[in-house]
C-alpha positions as CSV (number, residue, x, y, z in Angstrom):
1,M,102.2,113.8,111.4
2,A,105.6,115.3,111.5
3,V,107.5,118.5,110.8
4,R,108.0,119.0,107.1
5,T,111.7,119.1,106.2
6,T,112.6,122.0,103.8
7,Y,116.3,122.5,102.6
8,L,117.6,126.0,102.0
9,S,120.4,127.0,99.6
10,K,123.2,129.4,100.6
11,T,121.4,132.1,98.9
12,E,118.2,131.4,100.7
13,V,119.9,131.2,104.1
14,Q,121.4,134.6,103.3
15,D,118.0,136.0,102.5
16,L,116.5,134.6,105.7
17,L,119.1,135.9,107.9
18,G,119.7,139.2,106.0
19,V,123.4,138.6,105.7
20,S,125.8,139.1,102.8
21,S,128.1,136.5,101.3
22,F,130.8,137.6,103.6
23,G,128.5,137.7,106.6
24,M,127.6,134.1,105.7
25,W,131.2,133.1,105.8
26,R,131.7,134.7,109.3
27,L,128.6,133.0,110.7
28,P,130.1,129.7,111.9
29,R,133.2,131.7,113.2
30,Q,131.0,134.0,115.3
31,H,128.5,131.3,116.5
32,E,129.8,127.9,117.3
33,N,126.3,126.4,117.3
34,F,125.5,127.8,113.7
35,P,123.8,124.7,112.0
36,A,126.3,123.0,109.6
37,P,125.1,122.1,106.0
38,V,123.3,118.7,105.8
39,E,124.6,115.9,103.7
40,N,122.6,114.3,101.0
41,D,123.6,111.1,99.4
42,N,121.4,111.8,96.4
43,Y,124.0,114.2,95.1
44,R,126.9,111.8,95.2
45,D,125.4,110.4,92.0
46,P,127.6,111.9,89.2
47,L,124.6,112.2,86.9
48,V,122.9,114.5,89.4
49,P,124.0,118.1,89.3
50,D,125.4,119.2,92.8
51,P,123.3,122.1,94.0
52,G,125.9,123.0,96.5
53,P,125.6,123.2,100.4
54,R,122.0,123.0,101.8
55,W,120.8,123.6,105.3
56,D,117.8,122.1,107.2
57,G,115.4,125.0,107.1
58,T,113.6,124.1,110.5
59,R,117.0,123.8,112.4
60,L,118.3,127.1,111.0
61,Y,115.0,128.9,111.5
62,T,114.7,127.8,115.2
63,W,118.4,128.5,115.7
64,A,117.8,132.2,114.5
65,A,114.9,132.5,117.1
66,A,117.3,131.5,119.9
67,T,120.2,133.8,118.7
68,S,119.9,137.3,120.0
69,E,121.4,138.7,116.7
70,F,118.8,137.1,114.5
71,Q,115.8,136.7,116.8
72,H,113.8,139.1,114.6
73,R,114.3,136.8,111.7
74,G,113.7,133.4,113.4
75,A,110.7,131.2,114.0
76,L,108.0,133.6,115.2
77,L,106.6,131.3,118.0
78,N,110.1,130.4,119.2
79,R,111.2,134.0,119.8
80,P,111.2,135.6,123.3
81,L,107.7,136.9,124.2
82,P,107.3,140.8,123.9
83,G,107.6,142.3,127.4
84,Q,104.5,144.4,127.0
85,R,101.5,142.5,125.7
86,R,98.0,143.3,125.2
87,P,95.4,140.7,126.0
88,G,94.6,138.6,122.9
89,Q,91.3,138.4,121.2
90,Y,89.3,135.4,119.8
91,L,88.3,136.2,116.3
92,G,86.2,133.3,115.7
93,Y,85.8,130.0,113.8
94,R,86.9,129.6,110.1
95,D,86.1,126.9,107.6
96,T,89.2,126.1,105.6
97,K,90.1,123.4,103.0
98,Y,92.6,122.2,105.4
99,G,90.2,121.7,108.2
100,P,88.3,123.7,110.9
101,A,90.3,126.7,112.3
102,T,90.1,129.2,115.0
103,D,91.8,132.7,114.9
104,W,93.4,134.6,117.6
105,H,94.5,138.2,117.3
106,T,97.7,138.7,119.5
107,T,100.7,141.1,119.9
108,I,102.6,139.4,117.3
109,G,99.8,139.3,114.8
110,T,96.9,136.8,114.2
111,I,97.6,133.2,114.9
112,R,95.5,130.6,113.0
113,V,95.1,127.2,114.8
114,L,94.0,124.4,112.4
115,H,92.3,121.7,114.3
116,T,93.7,118.9,112.2
117,T,96.6,116.4,112.2
118,R,96.8,116.5,108.4
119,S,100.4,116.2,107.3
120,K,101.9,119.5,106.1
121,A,98.6,121.4,106.7
122,A,100.3,124.3,108.5
123,S,102.8,124.9,105.7
124,A,100.1,124.5,103.0
125,M,97.9,127.1,104.6
126,A,100.7,129.5,105.2
127,I,101.7,129.2,101.6
128,D,98.2,130.0,100.5
129,L,98.0,133.0,102.8
130,A,101.3,134.4,101.6
131,A,100.3,133.9,98.0
132,D,97.0,135.9,98.7
133,R,99.3,138.6,100.4
134,N,97.3,138.2,103.7
135,R,99.0,140.5,106.0
136,E,96.8,139.8,109.0
137,I,97.8,136.1,109.9
138,A,101.2,135.9,111.1
139,T,101.5,132.1,111.6
140,V,99.6,129.0,111.2
141,C,99.5,126.1,113.7
142,A,98.3,122.6,113.2
143,L,98.0,119.7,115.7
144,Y,101.0,117.3,115.9
145,G,98.7,114.5,117.1
146,D,100.5,114.1,120.4
147,I,100.9,115.9,123.7
148,G,103.6,118.2,124.8
149,H,104.8,119.9,128.0
150,T,102.4,122.7,127.8
151,G,99.5,121.2,125.8
152,P,98.8,119.5,122.6
153,A,101.9,119.5,120.4
154,L,101.8,122.0,117.5
155,V,103.5,122.3,114.1
156,A,103.8,126.0,113.0
157,A,104.5,127.7,109.7
158,D,105.0,131.6,109.5
159,T,103.5,133.3,106.5
160,A,106.8,135.2,106.3
161,H,108.6,131.9,105.5
162,P,105.7,129.5,104.9
163,R,107.7,126.6,103.5
164,I,109.6,126.1,106.8
165,E,107.6,124.2,109.5
166,Y,108.8,124.0,113.1
167,E,107.6,122.8,116.5
168,A,105.6,125.3,118.6
169,Q,104.5,125.3,122.2
170,W,100.7,125.2,122.9
171,G,101.5,127.3,126.0
172,R,103.3,130.0,124.1
173,V,100.1,130.5,121.8
174,A,98.0,130.5,125.0
175,D,100.2,133.1,126.6
176,L,99.9,135.3,123.5
177,A,96.1,134.7,123.4
178,G,95.8,135.7,127.1
179,Q,93.5,132.6,127.9
180,S,93.2,128.9,127.9
181,L,92.7,127.5,124.2
182,P,90.0,125.3,123.4
183,W,90.7,121.6,122.5
184,W,88.5,119.1,121.0
185,P,88.9,115.2,121.3
186,R,89.8,113.6,118.0
187,L,86.4,112.2,117.3
188,L,84.6,115.4,118.2
189,C,87.1,117.6,116.3
190,R,84.4,118.5,113.7
191,P,83.2,121.7,112.1
192,D,79.7,121.3,113.4
193,V,81.0,121.1,117.0
194,I,83.9,123.6,116.9
195,R,81.7,126.4,115.4
196,Q,79.6,126.2,118.6
197,W,82.4,127.2,120.9
198,A,83.1,130.7,122.2
199,P,85.3,131.8,125.1
200,G,83.7,131.2,128.5
201,S,81.1,128.8,127.0
202,P,80.5,125.3,128.4
203,A,81.9,122.2,126.7
204,V,79.5,121.1,123.9
205,V,77.9,117.7,124.5
206,A,78.2,116.1,121.0
207,A,77.0,112.9,119.6
208,V,80.0,110.4,118.8
209,P,79.7,109.5,115.2
210,V,79.2,106.0,114.1
211,D,82.1,104.5,112.3
212,D,82.0,102.3,109.3
213,R,82.6,99.1,111.2
214,E,79.7,99.7,113.6
215,Q,77.4,100.7,110.8
216,T,78.2,97.5,108.8
217,L,77.7,95.2,111.7
218,R,74.3,96.8,112.6
219,R,73.2,96.5,108.9
220,A,74.2,92.9,108.9
221,A,72.4,92.2,112.1
222,E,69.1,93.4,110.6
223,N,69.4,90.8,107.8
224,P,66.6,88.2,108.5
225,V,68.6,85.5,106.8
226,F,70.9,85.1,109.7
227,A,69.9,83.0,112.6
228,R,69.4,84.6,116.1
229,A,72.9,83.6,117.3
230,A,74.5,85.4,114.3
231,R,72.4,88.5,114.8
232,S,73.3,88.5,118.4
233,A,77.1,88.2,117.8
234,L,76.9,91.0,115.1
235,T,75.1,93.3,117.6
236,A,77.5,92.5,120.4
237,M,80.5,93.5,118.4
238,A,78.8,96.7,117.2
239,D,78.1,97.6,120.8
240,A,81.4,96.8,121.9
241,I,83.0,99.1,119.2
242,R,80.5,101.9,120.2
243,N,81.6,101.5,123.9
244,Q,85.2,101.5,123.0
245,R,84.8,104.8,121.1
246,I,83.1,106.6,123.8
247,D,85.6,105.2,126.4
248,G,88.4,106.2,124.0
249,I,87.2,109.8,124.0
250,R,87.0,109.8,127.9
251,S,90.4,108.4,128.2
252,E,91.8,111.0,125.6
253,I,90.2,113.7,127.7
254,R,91.6,112.4,131.0
255,I,95.1,112.4,129.4
256,Y,95.1,115.8,128.0
257,T,93.6,117.4,131.2
258,S,95.6,115.6,133.9
259,H,99.0,115.6,132.3
260,S,100.3,118.6,134.3
261,D,99.2,121.7,136.1
262,R,100.5,123.8,133.4
263,L,98.6,122.0,130.7
264,Q,95.4,122.5,132.7
265,T,96.0,126.2,132.8
266,N,96.6,126.4,129.0
267,L,93.7,124.1,127.9
268,V,89.9,124.0,128.0
269,V,88.0,121.0,126.9
270,A,85.6,122.4,124.4
271,A,83.4,119.3,123.9
272,R,82.5,116.1,125.6
273,P,80.8,113.0,124.3
274,D,77.1,112.2,124.6
275,D,77.3,109.2,126.8
276,T,73.6,109.2,128.2
277,A,73.2,105.5,127.0
278,H,76.7,104.5,127.9
279,P,77.9,101.8,128.4
280,I,75.8,99.4,126.4
281,A,75.5,95.9,128.0
282,V,77.4,93.5,125.8
283,E,77.3,89.6,125.6
284,E,80.3,88.4,127.3
285,D,80.0,84.6,127.0
286,E,82.5,83.9,124.3
287,E,81.1,80.5,123.5
288,V,77.9,82.0,122.6
289,L,79.5,84.7,120.5
290,R,81.8,82.0,118.8
291,R,78.7,80.0,117.9
292,G,77.1,83.1,116.2
293,W,80.5,83.9,114.3
294,R,80.7,80.3,113.0
295,Q,77.2,80.8,111.5
296,I,78.4,84.1,109.9
297,V,81.7,82.8,108.4
298,T,80.0,79.9,106.7
299,S,77.4,82.1,105.2
300,T,77.2,83.2,101.5
301,Q,75.7,86.5,102.3
302,P,77.6,89.8,101.3
303,D,76.8,91.1,104.8
304,A,78.5,88.2,106.3
305,V,81.6,88.9,104.2
306,A,81.9,92.5,105.3
307,A,81.2,91.4,108.9
308,A,83.9,88.6,108.9
309,D,86.4,91.0,107.6
310,I,85.8,93.5,110.5
311,A,85.9,90.6,113.1
312,L,89.4,89.5,111.7
313,G,90.7,92.9,112.5
314,Y,88.7,93.7,115.7
315,Q,88.2,90.5,117.6
316,P,89.7,87.4,115.6
317,E,89.7,85.1,118.5
318,L,85.9,84.9,118.1
319,L,86.4,83.3,114.8
320,P,87.0,79.5,114.2
321,Y,90.2,80.2,112.6
322,G,93.9,80.2,113.5
323,H,96.7,82.1,111.8
324,F,96.5,83.0,108.0
325,T,98.8,80.7,106.1
326,E,100.0,80.8,102.6
327,V,102.0,77.9,100.9
328,P,103.0,77.1,97.2
329,A,100.8,74.6,95.5
330,K,103.6,72.4,94.3
331,P,103.3,68.6,93.4
332,G,105.0,66.2,95.6
333,T,105.1,68.3,98.7
334,V,103.4,67.6,102.0
335,A,100.8,70.2,101.2
336,D,100.0,68.5,98.1
337,R,99.3,65.4,100.1
338,W,97.0,67.4,102.3
339,A,95.2,69.0,99.3
340,R,94.2,65.6,97.9
341,R,91.3,65.3,100.4
342,L,90.1,68.8,99.8
343,T,86.6,69.1,98.2
344,I,85.5,72.0,96.0
345,C,82.7,74.1,97.3
346,D,80.8,77.4,96.8
347,P,82.6,80.3,98.4
348,T,81.6,81.5,102.0
349,A,82.5,84.5,103.9
350,G,85.5,82.7,105.2
351,H,86.8,82.0,101.8
352,A,86.2,85.7,100.8
353,T,88.4,86.9,103.6
354,L,91.2,84.6,102.3
355,A,90.7,85.5,98.6
356,E,90.7,89.3,99.2
357,G,92.4,91.0,96.2
358,K,93.7,87.9,94.7
359,E,93.1,86.0,91.4
360,V,91.3,82.9,92.6
361,D,91.4,79.4,90.8
362,D,88.8,77.6,93.1
363,F,87.4,77.4,96.5
364,F,87.6,74.3,98.7
365,I,86.9,73.1,102.2
366,D,88.8,70.4,104.4
367,P,86.2,67.9,105.1
368,L,88.0,66.8,108.4
369,T,88.3,70.3,110.0
370,D,85.6,72.3,108.0
371,M,88.3,75.0,107.3
372,P,88.0,77.1,104.2
373,V,90.7,76.9,101.6
374,V,91.6,79.0,98.5
375,R,93.8,78.1,95.5
376,T,95.1,81.1,93.7
377,K,95.9,81.2,89.9
378,P,99.6,81.1,88.9
379,D,101.0,84.5,88.4
380,D,104.0,85.9,86.6
381,G,105.6,82.4,86.3
382,K,105.0,81.5,89.9
383,S,103.2,78.4,91.0
384,A,99.6,78.6,92.3
385,T,99.2,79.1,96.0
386,W,97.1,77.6,98.9
387,L,95.6,80.1,101.2
388,F,94.0,78.8,104.5
389,Y,93.7,79.4,108.1
390,A,95.4,77.1,110.5
391,P,92.9,75.0,112.4
392,L,92.5,75.7,116.2
393,S,92.7,71.9,116.9
394,L,93.0,68.6,115.0
395,P,89.9,66.4,114.4
396,A,89.1,63.7,117.0
397,G,89.6,60.0,116.3
398,R,92.6,60.3,114.0
399,G,95.1,58.4,116.1
400,E,98.4,59.8,117.7
401,L,100.7,62.3,116.2
402,A,103.0,60.2,114.0
403,S,105.3,62.9,112.5
404,V,105.9,66.6,111.9
405,T,107.0,67.9,108.5
406,L,108.7,71.3,108.1
407,H,107.6,72.9,104.8
408,D,106.7,76.5,104.9
409,T,104.6,75.8,108.0
410,L,104.3,72.8,110.3
411,W,102.3,69.8,109.0
412,I,101.0,67.1,111.4
413,T,100.6,63.5,110.1
414,T,98.5,61.3,112.4
415,T,98.8,57.5,112.9
416,D,95.8,57.1,110.6
417,G,97.8,58.6,107.7
418,Q,96.1,61.8,107.5
419,T,98.0,65.1,107.2
420,H,97.0,68.4,108.6
421,P,98.3,72.0,108.9
422,A,99.5,72.2,112.4
423,P,97.0,74.0,114.7
424,C,97.8,77.6,115.9
425,T,96.1,80.5,117.4
426,T,95.1,83.7,115.5
427,S,97.9,85.8,116.9
428,D,100.8,83.5,116.7
429,H,102.6,81.8,113.9
430,L,104.8,78.6,113.5
431,W,108.3,78.5,112.2
432,W,111.6,77.0,112.8
433,G,115.5,77.6,112.2
434,D,117.6,80.6,113.3
435,G,115.4,83.4,114.2
436,W,118.2,86.0,114.7
437,G,118.1,85.7,118.3
438,D,114.4,84.6,118.7
439,R,113.6,80.9,119.2
440,P,110.7,78.8,117.6
441,T,109.0,78.3,121.1
442,E,105.6,78.6,119.4
443,A,106.0,75.5,117.2
444,A,107.8,73.6,120.1
445,H,104.9,74.3,122.5
446,V,102.4,73.2,119.8
447,I,104.2,69.9,119.1
448,N,104.5,69.3,122.9
449,Q,100.8,69.5,123.4
450,L,99.9,67.4,120.3
451,L,102.3,64.5,121.4
452,D,100.3,64.2,124.6
453,N,96.8,64.8,123.1
454,P,96.4,65.4,119.4
455,T,92.9,66.9,119.7
456,T,93.6,69.3,122.4
457,P,92.6,72.9,121.7
458,I,95.9,74.7,121.3
459,S,97.1,77.3,123.6
460,L,100.2,79.4,123.2
461,D,100.0,81.2,126.5
462,D,103.5,81.6,128.0
463,H,105.0,79.3,125.1
464,G,108.4,81.0,125.8
465,S,108.6,79.4,129.2
466,K,106.5,76.4,128.8
467,A,108.0,75.0,125.6
468,P,110.4,72.1,126.3
469,A,114.0,73.2,125.8
470,G,115.0,70.1,123.8
471,L,112.1,70.5,121.4
472,T,112.9,74.2,121.0
473,A,116.7,73.2,120.3
474,L,115.6,70.7,117.6
475,L,113.4,73.3,115.8
476,N,116.1,76.0,116.1
477,E,118.2,74.0,113.8
478,D,118.2,75.1,110.1
479,H,116.3,72.1,108.7
480,K,115.7,71.8,104.9
481,Q,112.2,72.4,103.5
482,G,110.3,69.0,103.6
483,T,112.2,67.6,106.6
484,E,110.0,65.0,108.5
485,L,110.6,64.5,112.1
486,N,109.1,61.2,113.3
487,R,107.4,60.7,116.7
488,A,110.5,59.0,118.2
489,K,112.7,61.8,117.3
490,L,110.2,64.4,118.7
491,L,109.8,62.5,122.0
492,H,113.6,62.0,122.3
493,A,114.1,65.7,121.8
494,R,111.5,66.6,124.4
495,M,113.3,64.5,126.9
496,T,116.8,65.8,126.1
497,P,118.1,69.0,127.7
498,P,119.8,71.3,125.3
499,K,123.6,71.3,125.2
500,S,125.3,73.9,127.3
501,A,126.4,77.1,125.7
502,N,129.8,76.5,127.2
């Protein structure tokens, strides 16, 4: 969420500040810090009429609040506080179309706090109130989604000038209300929870809602088609997500209550999570979990497709896949040589995650690595595309690494004549050439490991420091697509220190 930018014409600035055209002319001469008009490149187009000078409404409105001559016309919550203030009064909870709200009667009028981070919510509600000629609510505040010096950050819009949003201080609103303001953690900031609060009441203990991922995984875990290992893996991930959500709320509360002494004075936590069954014990043996997920991604069940999609976003290292790769399906390329051994198959959950949102020509499997492969249909004159995940390792018994071919990604040819996409982890990618200051240490580290043992499970931990400098230098060159580097060249590069920069 951010403060909405509103631009004001010269006439609108005069109306806001209550000055004549001559008074407008005098402003920058009387006030050195008077905001200058903003530039807008859109109006350099000769076909677009020039509307004349424009001012940033937020900057102007906050400037007015800090300038004695115009304080009474500036941002309401940025003006100096009234010297004589009556204690504020809580007016209760309100349902609104912009989110749950609490109203506070104060010396400067009623302040409505919208407990939402929805963009432009403060301005939208203030505009509605102004249109209804609501004279009671003076300003509307919405959560900024961050934390400020005196409490949660706020965006405000005054009903007197509802289109202009500006940043406001939680502590300022608390001072006007005469008490600490209630705050709800994001997952508990719900109408059914907020309406239970009243000043002086204890924090509501609220159930943490189940998110879509957890619900999908638990539903899949109840599918009797899946074997025990798969159901255990599904349940473990659902439990981990549940634990993470509750831990996230606890952490959020700690951050918002321990940020500063001033913040603690201005804020009261109005709800806490129901954690009576927390934490849930979760299976931690990754090999056990990987065995279950291998069953899931090779399944043809719709539940498996939904679960695999969640796992790719939440914990992809449990899946038997490396980095997603996309290469053109062009005849005569190294990818074409690899594709000749692929066999057509029925789609599995693994195929579905590759094909999501794409026009598919066929589904394949690599018989040597069991990796799913998808070929898309040609589109808009472009060739078909191969979609696949890089393997995590190369199959055993295929001989030594014979060469590496650079074509969209790295391709490994072994001494038995077979070609494979180079193995890679889920979170890394393989590339070569000038990286604008970055260097292809991932590719160099993979090749280094495969030269010694072509079947080793690839690790890219600390690749920046472990990749041989000579291999990195070789791959940092701008090779043409299709360049093949044989074993002798790779071994020589590994043994050769890079040339000095001097």
